[in-house]
C-alpha positions as CSV (number, residue, x, y, z in Angstrom):
1,M,0.0,0.0,0.0
2,T,1.4,3.4,-1.0
3,E,0.6,6.9,0.3
4,N,1.0,10.4,-0.8
5,T,3.3,12.5,1.4
6,D,3.9,16.2,1.4
7,I,7.5,15.9,2.5
8,L,10.0,13.1,3.2
9,L,12.6,14.3,5.7
10,V,16.0,12.4,5.4
11,T,19.1,12.2,7.5
12,P,21.8,11.4,4.9
13,P,24.8,9.2,5.6
14,L,26.6,9.3,7.9
15,V,26.1,10.1,11.6
16,Q,26.7,8.2,14.7
17,P,25.0,4.8,14.6
18,N,23.9,4.4,18.2
19,T,20.9,6.8,18.2
20,A,18.7,8.9,16.0
21,Y,19.9,12.4,15.1
22,P,16.9,14.6,16.2
23,A,16.6,17.1,13.4
24,T,14.0,15.2,11.3
25,A,12.2,14.2,14.5
26,Y,11.7,17.9,15.4
27,L,10.6,18.8,11.9
28,Q,8.2,15.9,11.5
29,G,6.5,16.7,14.8
30,Y,6.2,20.4,13.9
31,L,4.9,19.8,10.3
32,A,2.4,17.1,11.4
33,D,1.0,19.4,14.1
34,R,0.2,21.9,11.3
35,G,-1.6,19.4,9.2
36,L,1.1,18.5,6.7
37,R,1.8,14.9,5.8
38,A,5.5,14.4,6.8
39,R,7.5,11.2,7.0
40,Q,11.1,10.8,8.1
41,M,13.9,8.4,7.1
42,D,17.2,7.8,8.8
43,L,19.1,6.8,5.6
44,S,22.3,6.9,7.6
45,I,21.5,4.0,10.0
46,E,19.7,2.1,7.2
47,L,22.8,2.2,5.1
48,L,25.0,1.1,7.9
49,A,22.7,-1.8,8.7
50,A,22.9,-2.8,5.0
51,V,26.6,-2.4,4.7
52,F,27.4,-4.5,7.7
53,S,25.7,-7.5,6.4
54,S,26.8,-10.7,4.8
55,D,25.1,-9.9,1.5
56,F,26.9,-6.7,1.1
57,L,30.3,-8.1,2.2
58,I,30.0,-10.9,-0.4
59,E,29.6,-8.3,-3.1
60,A,32.3,-6.0,-1.7
61,F,34.9,-8.9,-1.4
62,A,33.9,-10.1,-4.9
63,G,34.8,-6.7,-6.4
64,F,38.2,-6.4,-4.6
65,T,41.2,-6.1,-7.0
66,G,44.0,-6.1,-4.5
67,S,46.0,-3.8,-2.3
68,D,49.6,-3.1,-1.4
69,D,48.5,-2.8,2.3
70,P,49.2,-6.1,4.1
71,A,46.3,-5.3,6.6
72,I,43.8,-5.0,3.8
73,E,45.1,-8.2,2.1
74,R,44.7,-10.0,5.5
75,T,41.1,-8.9,5.7
76,Y,40.5,-10.2,2.2
77,R,42.0,-13.5,3.0
78,L,39.8,-13.8,6.1
79,R,36.7,-12.9,4.0
80,K,34.9,-16.1,4.8
81,S,35.1,-15.4,8.5
82,Y,33.9,-11.8,8.1
83,I,31.0,-12.9,5.9
84,G,30.1,-15.7,8.4
85,T,30.1,-13.4,11.5
86,V,29.0,-9.9,10.5
87,D,25.2,-10.5,10.8
88,A,25.6,-12.0,14.3
89,V,28.0,-9.2,15.4
90,L,25.7,-6.5,14.3
91,R,22.7,-8.1,16.1
92,F,24.8,-8.3,19.2
93,L,25.7,-4.5,19.0
94,Q,22.0,-3.8,18.4
95,G,21.2,-5.4,21.7
96,Y,19.4,-8.5,20.5
97,D,21.8,-11.3,21.4
98,P,23.9,-10.4,24.5
99,T,24.9,-14.1,25.1
100,L,27.1,-13.8,22.0
101,A,29.5,-11.9,24.2
102,N,31.0,-15.2,25.3
103,L,31.9,-16.2,21.8
104,I,33.1,-12.7,20.8
105,C,35.5,-12.6,23.7
106,S,36.9,-16.1,22.8
107,A,40.1,-16.2,20.8
108,D,38.8,-17.7,17.6
109,F,35.4,-16.3,16.9
110,L,36.2,-12.9,15.3
111,P,38.7,-12.4,12.5
112,Q,41.3,-10.0,13.8
113,G,42.8,-7.2,11.6
114,S,45.1,-4.4,12.2
115,R,42.8,-2.6,14.6
116,F,43.3,-5.4,17.1
117,E,47.0,-4.5,17.3
118,A,46.0,-1.5,19.5
119,I,44.9,-3.8,22.3
120,E,47.5,-3.7,25.0
121,D,45.9,-5.2,28.1
122,L,42.3,-6.1,27.6
123,D,41.9,-7.5,31.1
124,A,43.2,-4.3,32.6
125,A,40.9,-2.2,30.5
126,Y,37.7,-4.2,30.7
127,G,38.3,-6.8,33.4
128,N,36.3,-4.8,35.9
129,M,33.6,-3.8,33.5
130,G,32.1,-7.1,32.5
131,L,32.0,-9.5,29.6
132,V,29.5,-7.6,27.5
133,D,31.5,-4.4,27.6
134,C,34.6,-6.3,26.5
135,A,32.7,-7.9,23.6
136,K,31.4,-4.5,22.5
137,Y,34.9,-3.2,22.4
138,L,36.1,-6.1,20.3
139,A,33.1,-5.9,18.0
140,T,33.8,-2.2,17.4
141,L,37.4,-3.0,16.4
142,Y,36.0,-5.7,14.1
143,L,33.7,-3.2,12.4
144,E,36.6,-0.7,12.1
145,D,38.6,-3.4,10.3
146,I,35.8,-3.9,7.9
147,A,35.5,-0.1,7.4
148,D,39.2,0.1,6.6
149,F,38.8,-2.6,4.0
150,L,35.7,-0.8,2.4
151,R,37.7,2.4,2.2
152,V,40.2,0.6,-0.1
153,A,37.9,-1.8,-1.9
154,V,34.8,0.4,-2.4
155,S,35.1,4.1,-1.4
156,P,37.8,6.2,0.4
157,H,35.0,8.3,1.8
158,F,33.5,5.7,4.0
159,G,33.6,5.9,7.8
160,L,31.5,4.6,10.7
161,A,30.1,8.1,11.4
162,R,30.9,10.3,8.4
163,Y,31.1,10.1,4.7
164,A,33.5,12.2,2.5
165,E,34.0,14.7,5.3
166,Q,37.4,15.9,3.9
167,I,35.9,16.9,0.6
168,A,33.3,19.2,2.3
169,L,35.7,20.9,4.7
170,S,36.4,24.6,3.8
171,L,35.2,24.4,0.2
172,P,35.7,27.8,-1.5
173,D,33.8,26.6,-4.6
174,F,31.6,23.7,-5.7
175,T,34.1,22.2,-8.1
176,P,35.4,19.4,-5.9
177,L,31.9,18.2,-5.1
178,Q,30.9,18.5,-8.7
179,A,33.8,16.4,-9.8
180,E,33.0,13.7,-7.3
181,L,29.3,13.7,-8.3
182,S,30.3,13.3,-12.0
183,R,31.8,9.9,-11.1
184,P,29.6,6.8,-11.2
185,A,28.1,5.8,-7.8
186,N,30.1,3.3,-5.9
187,L,28.8,0.1,-4.3
188,I,28.0,1.8,-1.0
189,E,26.3,4.7,-2.8
190,R,24.3,2.4,-5.0
191,R,23.0,0.6,-1.9
192,M,22.1,3.9,-0.3
193,L,20.2,5.0,-3.4
194,D,18.3,1.6,-3.5
195,L,17.2,2.3,0.1
196,L,16.1,5.8,-0.8
197,A,14.2,4.6,-3.9
198,T,12.3,2.0,-1.8
199,E,11.1,4.7,0.6
200,I,10.2,7.1,-2.2
201,E,8.1,4.4,-3.9
202,A,6.3,3.8,-0.6
203,V,5.4,7.3,0.4
204,H,5.4,9.3,-2.9
205,P,6.6,12.7,-1.5
206,R,6.1,16.0,-3.2
207,F,9.3,17.3,-1.5
208,I,12.3,15.7,0.0
209,G,14.2,17.6,2.7
210,F,17.8,16.5,3.4
211,S,19.0,17.6,6.8
212,V,22.8,18.1,6.6
213,P,24.2,18.7,10.1
214,F,27.9,18.1,9.3
215,P,30.4,18.2,6.4
216,G,30.3,14.4,6.6
217,N,26.7,14.3,5.3
218,L,27.0,16.7,2.4
219,L,28.3,14.5,-0.4
220,A,25.8,11.7,0.4
221,A,22.9,14.2,0.5
222,L,24.0,15.6,-3.0
223,R,24.4,12.1,-4.4
224,C,20.9,11.3,-3.3
225,A,19.6,14.6,-4.7
226,Q,21.3,13.8,-8.0
227,F,19.5,10.5,-8.1
228,V,16.1,12.0,-7.3
229,K,16.5,14.6,-10.0
230,E,17.2,11.9,-12.6
231,R,14.7,9.3,-11.4
232,Y,11.9,11.4,-9.9
233,P,12.2,14.9,-11.5
234,A,8.8,16.1,-10.2
235,I,10.0,15.9,-6.6
236,K,11.4,19.2,-5.2
237,I,14.5,18.9,-3.1
238,I,15.4,21.0,-0.1
239,L,18.7,21.1,1.7
240,G,19.0,22.4,5.2
241,G,20.6,21.8,8.6
242,G,23.7,22.9,10.4
243,Y,26.1,22.7,7.5
244,P,24.4,25.1,5.2
245,S,23.3,27.3,8.0
246,T,26.9,27.8,9.0
247,E,28.9,27.5,5.8
248,L,26.6,28.6,3.0
249,R,25.2,31.9,4.3
250,A,27.1,33.9,1.6
251,L,26.3,31.5,-1.2
252,T,26.7,32.9,-4.8
253,D,27.8,29.8,-6.7
254,P,24.7,28.5,-8.5
255,A,26.2,25.1,-9.4
256,I,24.7,23.3,-6.4
257,F,21.2,24.1,-7.8
258,D,21.8,21.5,-10.5
259,F,21.1,19.1,-7.6
260,V,18.8,20.8,-5.2
261,D,15.9,23.3,-5.6
262,Y,16.1,25.1,-2.3
263,I,18.7,25.7,0.5
264,T,17.2,26.8,3.8
265,L,19.1,28.5,6.7
266,D,18.7,28.2,10.5
267,D,15.6,26.5,12.0
268,G,13.8,24.6,9.3
269,E,10.3,24.6,10.7
270,L,9.0,27.7,9.1
271,P,11.0,27.5,5.8
272,L,9.8,24.0,5.2
273,E,6.2,24.8,6.0
274,Q,6.2,27.8,3.6
275,L,7.8,25.8,0.8
276,T,5.5,22.7,1.1
277,R,2.4,25.0,1.2
278,G,3.6,26.9,-1.9
279,E,3.9,30.2,0.1
280,E,6.6,32.8,0.0
281,P,10.0,31.3,1.0
282,V,11.7,32.4,4.2
283,R,15.5,32.3,4.8
284,T,15.8,30.3,1.6
285,F,18.2,30.3,-1.4
286,Q,17.1,29.3,-4.8
287,R,18.3,29.7,-8.4
288,I,16.3,32.1,-10.5
289,E,17.5,32.9,-14.1
290,K,21.0,31.4,-13.4
291,K,21.4,33.6,-10.3
292,V,21.3,32.7,-6.6
293,V,18.5,34.5,-4.9
294,Y,17.9,34.7,-1.2
295,S,14.5,35.4,0.3
296,G,15.5,36.8,3.7
297,G,13.3,36.7,6.7
298,E,15.8,36.4,9.5
299,D,13.3,38.0,11.9
300,R,10.7,35.3,11.3
301,H,11.1,32.3,13.5
302,T,8.9,29.7,15.1
303,P,9.1,30.2,18.9
304,F,11.1,27.3,20.3
305,R,8.2,26.1,22.4
306,E,5.9,26.0,19.4
307,A,8.4,23.9,17.5
308,G,7.0,21.2,19.7
309,C,8.1,17.8,20.8
310,P,10.3,15.7,18.6
311,D,8.5,12.8,17.0
312,F,10.7,9.7,16.5
313,S,7.9,7.5,15.1
314,G,8.7,5.9,11.8
315,L,12.5,5.6,12.5
316,P,14.0,2.1,12.4
317,L,14.8,2.0,16.1
318,S,15.8,-1.6,16.0
319,N,18.7,-0.8,13.6
320,Y,20.7,1.5,15.9
321,F,23.8,-0.1,17.3
322,S,26.5,0.8,19.9
323,L,30.2,1.4,19.3
324,V,32.6,1.2,22.2
325,D,36.1,2.4,21.3
326,S,37.2,3.3,24.9
327,S,37.0,1.8,28.4
328,N,36.5,5.3,29.7
329,P,32.9,5.5,31.0
330,M,32.4,9.1,30.0
331,Q,33.8,8.7,26.5
332,R,31.5,5.8,25.9
333,L,28.3,7.8,26.3
334,W,28.6,9.4,22.8
335,G,28.6,6.0,21.0
336,D,27.0,3.5,23.4
337,G,23.3,3.3,24.0
338,R,20.1,4.6,22.3
339,W,19.8,8.0,23.8
340,N,16.7,10.1,23.2
341,K,18.2,13.3,21.8
342,M,16.3,16.4,22.9
343,A,16.9,20.2,23.3
344,L,15.8,22.1,26.4
345,A,16.4,25.5,24.9
346,H,17.2,27.2,21.6
347,G,20.6,29.0,21.5
348,C,23.0,29.7,24.3
349,Y,22.0,31.8,27.4
350,W,25.6,33.0,27.6
351,A,26.4,33.6,23.9
352,K,29.5,35.7,24.6
353,C,32.5,33.5,23.9
354,A,35.0,35.0,21.4
355,F,35.5,31.7,19.6
356,C,31.8,30.8,19.2
357,D,29.4,31.6,16.3
358,T,27.6,34.1,18.5
359,S,26.2,36.1,15.5
360,L,24.2,33.1,14.2
361,D,20.7,32.3,15.1
362,Y,21.4,28.9,16.6
363,I,23.6,30.6,19.3
364,C,22.3,34.2,19.7
365,R,18.5,33.6,19.9
366,F,17.9,32.1,23.3
367,E,14.5,30.6,24.1
368,A,13.9,27.9,26.7
369,L,11.1,25.5,27.5
370,D,9.6,25.6,30.9
371,A,10.3,22.6,33.1
372,V,6.7,21.1,32.9
373,T,6.7,21.2,29.1
374,A,10.2,19.7,29.0
375,V,9.3,16.8,31.2
376,D,6.0,16.4,29.3
377,F,8.1,16.0,26.1
378,M,10.4,13.5,27.8
379,E,7.4,11.3,28.7
380,R,6.0,11.5,25.2
381,I,9.4,10.5,23.7
382,M,9.8,7.6,26.1
383,T,6.4,6.3,24.8
384,Q,7.6,6.7,21.2
385,T,11.0,5.0,21.6
386,G,10.7,2.7,24.7
387,Q,14.0,4.3,26.0
388,S,14.4,6.2,29.2
389,G,17.8,7.7,28.6
390,F,18.1,11.3,27.4
391,H,21.0,13.3,25.8
392,F,20.2,17.0,26.1
393,V,21.8,18.4,23.0
394,D,21.8,22.1,24.0
395,E,24.7,24.4,23.5
396,A,24.7,24.9,27.2
397,A,21.7,23.8,29.3
398,P,20.8,26.6,31.8
399,P,21.4,25.7,35.4
400,K,18.1,27.2,36.6
401,L,16.1,25.2,34.1
402,L,18.0,21.9,34.9
403,K,17.2,22.5,38.5
404,E,13.5,22.9,37.8
405,I,13.5,19.9,35.5
406,A,15.1,17.8,38.1
407,L,12.4,18.8,40.6
408,E,9.7,18.0,38.1
409,I,11.2,14.6,37.3
410,L,11.3,13.8,41.0
411,R,7.8,15.2,41.6
412,R,6.4,12.8,38.9
413,G,8.4,9.9,40.2
414,L,10.0,9.3,36.8
415,R,13.0,6.9,36.4
416,V,15.2,8.3,33.7
417,S,18.9,8.9,33.1
418,W,20.2,12.0,31.3
419,W,23.3,13.9,30.4
420,G,24.2,17.0,28.4
421,N,26.4,20.0,27.9
422,I,26.7,22.8,30.4
423,R,28.8,25.8,31.4
424,F,30.7,25.3,34.7
425,E,28.7,27.9,36.5
426,A,28.9,28.7,40.2
427,A,25.1,28.0,40.2
428,F,26.0,24.2,40.2
429,T,26.5,24.1,44.0
430,A,27.0,20.8,45.8
431,D,23.3,20.5,46.7
432,V,22.2,21.4,43.2
433,C,24.5,18.6,41.8
434,L,23.0,16.2,44.3
435,L,19.5,17.1,43.2
436,L,20.5,16.6,39.5
437,A,22.0,13.2,40.3
438,A,18.8,12.2,42.2
439,S,16.8,13.1,39.1
440,G,18.9,10.8,36.9
441,C,21.8,13.0,35.8
442,I,24.8,10.7,35.1
443,A,27.2,13.0,33.3
444,V,27.9,16.5,32.0
445,S,30.3,18.0,29.5
446,G,31.6,21.6,29.3
447,G,34.3,23.8,28.1
448,V,37.5,24.4,30.1
449,E,39.0,25.7,26.8
450,T,42.5,27.1,27.3
451,A,42.6,26.4,31.1
452,S,44.2,29.8,31.6
453,D,42.6,32.6,33.5
454,R,44.2,35.3,31.2
455,L,42.9,33.6,28.1
456,L,39.5,32.7,29.5
457,E,39.0,36.4,30.3
458,K,40.2,37.4,26.8
459,M,37.8,35.0,25.2
460,N,35.0,36.2,27.5
461,K,34.3,32.7,28.7
462,G,32.9,33.8,32.1
463,V,34.6,31.0,33.9
464,T,37.8,30.9,36.1
465,I,40.0,28.0,37.0
466,E,38.9,28.5,40.6
467,Q,35.3,28.4,39.8
468,L,35.8,25.4,37.5
469,T,37.5,23.5,40.2
470,L,34.8,24.0,42.7
471,V,32.0,23.1,40.3
472,L,33.9,19.9,39.2
473,R,34.3,19.0,42.9
474,N,30.5,19.3,43.3
475,F,29.8,17.1,40.4
476,Y,32.4,14.6,41.5
477,Y,30.9,14.3,45.0
478,A,27.4,13.9,43.5
479,G,28.7,10.9,41.4
480,I,28.2,12.7,38.1
481,L,30.8,12.0,35.4
482,T,32.5,15.1,33.7
483,H,34.0,15.6,30.3
484,T,35.9,18.8,29.5
485,Y,36.5,20.4,26.1
486,L,39.9,21.9,25.8
487,M,41.4,24.4,23.3
488,Y,44.9,25.2,22.2
489,G,46.3,27.7,19.7
490,F,44.1,30.6,20.8
491,P,45.5,33.9,19.7
492,T,48.4,35.2,21.9
493,Q,48.6,31.9,23.7
494,T,52.2,31.2,24.6
495,L,54.1,27.9,25.0
496,Q,54.3,28.6,28.7
497,E,50.5,29.0,28.9
498,T,50.1,25.8,26.9
499,V,52.3,23.9,29.3
500,D,50.5,25.4,32.2
501,A,47.1,24.4,30.7
502,L,48.3,20.8,30.6
503,E,49.3,21.1,34.2
504,V,45.8,22.2,35.1
505,V,44.4,19.3,33.3
506,R,46.9,16.9,34.9
507,L,46.0,18.2,38.4
508,L,42.2,17.8,37.7
509,F,42.8,14.2,36.6
510,Q,45.0,13.6,39.6
511,A,42.2,14.8,41.9
512,D,39.6,12.7,40.0
513,L,37.6,15.8,39.2
514,I,37.3,15.0,35.5
515,G,36.6,11.7,33.8
516,S,37.7,12.5,30.3
517,A,38.9,15.4,28.1
518,F,39.5,16.3,24.5
519,W,41.7,19.0,22.9
520,H,40.9,20.7,19.7
521,R,42.8,23.4,17.9
522,Y,41.3,26.9,17.9
523,A,39.6,27.8,14.6
524,M,38.6,31.4,13.8
525,T,35.2,31.6,12.1
526,I,33.6,34.5,10.3
527,H,30.6,34.3,12.6
528,S,32.5,34.6,15.9
529,P,33.6,37.8,17.7
530,S,37.3,36.8,17.1
531,G,36.5,36.4,13.4
532,E,34.6,39.7,13.2
533,H,37.3,41.7,15.0
534,P,40.6,39.7,14.6
535,E,42.7,42.7,15.2
536,A,41.4,42.8,18.8
537,F,42.9,39.4,19.3
538,G,46.4,40.3,17.9
539,V,46.2,38.4,14.6
540,R,46.3,39.2,10.9
541,V,43.7,37.8,8.5
542,K,45.3,36.5,5.3
543,K,42.2,37.0,3.1
544,K,38.9,38.7,3.7
545,N,37.1,38.1,0.4
546,L,34.1,35.8,0.6
547,H,34.2,32.6,-1.4
548,P,31.3,31.8,-3.8
549,F,30.4,28.6,-2.0
550,A,31.3,27.8,1.6
551,N,32.6,30.3,4.1
552,N,33.4,29.6,7.7
553,E,37.0,29.3,8.9
554,I,39.2,32.3,8.5
555,H,42.9,31.7,7.9
556,F,45.0,34.0,10.0
557,A,48.7,34.7,10.8
558,E,50.4,35.8,14.0
559,D,53.9,35.8,15.5
560,R,54.4,32.4,17.1
561,L,57.6,31.3,18.8
562,Y,56.7,27.7,18.9
563,N,55.1,24.9,16.8
564,V,51.4,25.0,17.6
565,A,50.7,21.7,15.8
566,A,53.4,19.9,17.7
567,A,52.2,21.3,21.0
568,G,48.7,20.0,20.2
569,E,50.1,16.5,19.7
570,A,51.8,16.7,23.1
571,L,48.6,17.8,24.7
572,R,46.6,14.9,23.1
573,R,49.2,12.3,24.0
574,A,49.4,13.4,27.6
575,T,45.6,13.5,28.1
576,A,45.1,10.2,26.4
577,S,47.5,8.8,28.9
578,Y,45.7,10.4,31.8
579,M,42.4,8.9,30.7
580,R,44.1,5.5,30.9
581,G,45.3,6.3,34.4
582,Q,48.9,6.5,33.3
583,G,51.6,9.2,33.2
584,I,49.9,11.3,35.8
585,Q,53.2,11.9,37.7
586,K,55.3,12.8,34.7
587,P,56.3,16.5,34.6
588,V,54.1,18.1,31.9
589,H,56.9,19.8,30.1
590,Q,58.4,16.4,29.3
591,W,55.4,15.6,27.0
592,F,56.6,18.3,24.6
593,E,59.2,17.8,22.0
594,G,62.3,20.0,22.1
595,K,62.9,22.5,24.8
596,A,59.7,23.4,26.7
597,P,59.4,25.4,30.0
598,Q,58.4,23.8,33.2
599,T,54.9,24.7,34.6
600,T,54.6,27.8,36.7
601,H,51.6,26.4,38.6
602,E,52.0,25.1,42.2
603,A,51.2,21.5,42.7
604,T,48.5,22.5,45.1
605,L,46.6,24.7,42.6
606,V,43.6,22.4,42.6
607,T,43.7,20.9,46.1
608,D,43.9,24.3,47.8
609,R,40.6,25.2,46.2
610,L,38.8,22.0,47.2
611,I,38.6,23.1,50.8
612,Q,36.8,26.3,50.0
613,P,33.2,26.6,51.2
614,D,30.3,25.8,48.9
615,G,27.3,27.9,48.2
616,S,25.0,25.2,49.7
617,R,26.4,26.0,53.1
618,I,25.8,29.7,53.0
619,Y,22.6,30.7,54.7
620,D,20.1,32.6,52.5
621,D,16.5,33.4,53.5
622,R,15.5,33.2,49.9
623,A,17.0,29.8,49.2
624,R,14.7,26.8,48.8
625,L,14.9,23.7,51.0
626,I,13.8,20.3,49.7
627,W,13.8,16.8,51.1
628,I,14.3,14.0,48.6
629,G,15.2,11.3,51.0
630,H,13.2,8.5,52.7
631,P,10.9,9.4,55.6
632,P,12.6,9.1,58.9
633,H,11.5,6.9,61.8
634,R,11.4,8.3,65.3
635,T,13.4,6.5,67.9
636,A,13.9,7.0,71.7
637,E,17.1,8.9,71.0
638,G,16.3,10.7,67.8
639,L,15.7,9.7,64.2
640,E,16.6,6.8,62.1
641,W,16.8,6.6,58.3
642,I,16.9,3.6,56.1
643,G,17.9,4.3,52.5
644,N,18.4,2.1,49.5
645,A,22.1,1.6,50.2
646,K,22.7,2.9,53.7
647,E,21.0,3.5,57.1
648,K,21.8,5.9,59.8
649,A,20.5,6.6,63.4
650,L,21.1,10.1,64.7
651,K,20.7,11.5,68.2
652,F,18.6,14.7,68.4
653,K,17.2,16.7,71.2
654,E,13.5,16.2,71.6
655,F,12.6,19.7,70.1
656,E,14.9,19.0,67.2
657,V,13.0,15.8,66.4
658,D,9.7,17.6,66.7
659,F,11.0,20.3,64.3
660,L,12.3,17.8,61.7
661,M,9.2,15.6,61.8
662,E,7.2,18.7,60.9
663,L,9.8,20.1,58.5
664,L,10.6,17.1,56.3
665,P,7.1,16.5,55.0
666,L,6.9,20.2,54.0
667,A,10.3,20.0,52.3
668,A,9.3,16.8,50.5
669,D,6.3,18.5,48.8
670,L,8.1,19.5,45.6
671,S,5.0,21.3,44.3
672,H,5.3,24.0,46.9
673,P,8.6,25.8,47.4
674,L,9.7,26.0,51.1
675,R,12.0,29.0,51.7
676,F,14.6,29.2,54.5
677,S,12.7,32.2,55.9
678,E,9.8,29.9,56.6
679,V,12.1,27.2,57.9
680,K,13.6,29.7,60.4
681,S,10.1,30.7,61.6
682,L,9.1,27.0,62.0
683,Y,12.3,26.4,64.0
684,A,11.4,29.3,66.3
685,Q,8.1,27.6,67.2
686,H,10.1,24.8,68.8
687,T,12.9,26.6,70.5
688,D,14.4,30.0,71.4
689,E,17.8,28.9,70.0
690,A,19.0,30.6,66.8
691,F,18.3,28.5,63.7
692,V,21.7,29.3,62.2
693,V,23.4,27.3,65.1
694,F,21.5,24.2,64.0
695,Y,22.1,25.1,60.3
696,H,25.8,25.1,60.8
697,S,26.0,22.0,62.9
698,K,27.3,18.6,61.9
699,K,23.8,17.2,62.2
700,W,22.7,19.4,59.3
701,D,25.5,18.2,57.1
702,I,24.5,14.6,57.8
703,L,20.9,15.4,57.0
704,R,22.1,16.8,53.6
705,S,23.8,13.5,52.8
706,F,20.3,11.9,53.3
707,G,18.5,14.3,51.0
708,L,18.0,17.6,52.8
709,L,19.1,20.1,50.1
710,Q,19.4,23.8,49.7
711,I,18.8,24.9,46.2
């Protein structure tokens, strides 16, 4: 049975295979709410599921003509083993056959290529994590070996989470893409086009919208568009998403319109609605009489709340599979597990960082959901997907909103897990972090950037090393994993500051305050404050003229007295070692090649800050008190608590027991805020003693550990 669809929304290959990228889900939900017939297709995961199959490998091996690389030749010689195991391995990674872990971890089940040479001590890395985790790691290496073979035998563009990314990076004109599209489709692309054709024949769309979030999706999207133009010329093709919204804002090269009809910028809800209804385009490029014409309308946006709840229905949820390439529990979150991806807010509430695209709509226009709506959406998504884990994909989730969402989750009694990106704000006090953990928060990630107070101030990050340390301490004590994004090569950064930055990172790892970290080299973009005013950052721009196709990164020059690329390699080597629990005592300057200065930081830089008081222990009449623990039991000497994992009996004076037995039910009612001014008044009804004496007592700290939180 076929149906007529207004628009088919497609995620083109390739993105991470463990969970659905949410762009089409948001668009489908919005368009359907407005009476349009929208369908979505995750062509990325469907292609990966097709490629990692015995049928496809039989064809790929049959077409192999040889290689000078011994590793590739080894894979070919083991082709019978790969063909015989690939279907079972993929099912295991999809979660259908966990008992296969026993075979995967045996010595002879999986054919082993060059990727397995990276294994140093499997027992040390995974011995404490269980058989299934070890098997996922080995299965990931196995798929990477197959991907290495396919890059030689079928297409050099293939990767597990990107396709032809290098071609689409910093493209001044369309010529390289045009040249690639003039070549015949390879075996992987032909399988991709077959899958797309099957969907088109099933739903008969008037429009197809390709969401292109990254450079590693662009070529595949255009190959699909080329196919649709040839096979289904009546279908109109729309290209949108993060890549065009960032890179193609100054587009003048009309060549891409041989493949697509429209290119939309920023949020796609309103542009797609206008186009599918045949109304005046908004924020849309098209070719008219051989010229690129832009419709404008930057001031017209769908309010974020009206964009609605993402709708994941129609996606092949059973096809998603996990990849585990690290034993680090924080690193694993990005590739392991079917997380429901969802945004709590549009844009960034800070939007001031000098390196960030603060002039673009996806950063500068901040709008947030309220907590009730956000948790309503979470419940709807759980019904759609059957999964209770959430990855909040915000640029930086606002602390106040996270706090309110945590309260709403607890008020409803939901059992969820969640993680997302934040700024390391002072608002994340110890008690707020405990609240987030109680609501299901398992991890956060955030930018430490250059780990230098001078440079953090210069880039207007709004964070200091001292503040960062205190916030990381609070997350650590709450049992929440942390990942830090790090940056090197920022304008005016010296080698000394680079060495000192590594020392900060080393000390944070040594204190167990961060679980993982990643360094990237600073890139100046035309949409950032540093790109708009490079002279203010002490650099010289090499070329200011806009390219006819893509424009994003700006090449600049400055007087450097050291090799930035070599310094970056040293930073990455050291941090990779720290994440394995190795090299933590090695002086940081020894990671750098050649002559490098020793750090100027004291060894106590981090530990000295850990003893500083936290905001949760500063009395404030306006602060809210909540109780998220179990009800206490009154005893002859005081109160007794029995929790899920611990129990405690405390001695209290009789009036203190009376006070707490009256206080805790009030604080447990999360629907009605209880302020400390009210708590102080209640305390006065039981004694003439000053409440602050009890507040600063050891007893109060013990109560906090059982769920009495100041937020």
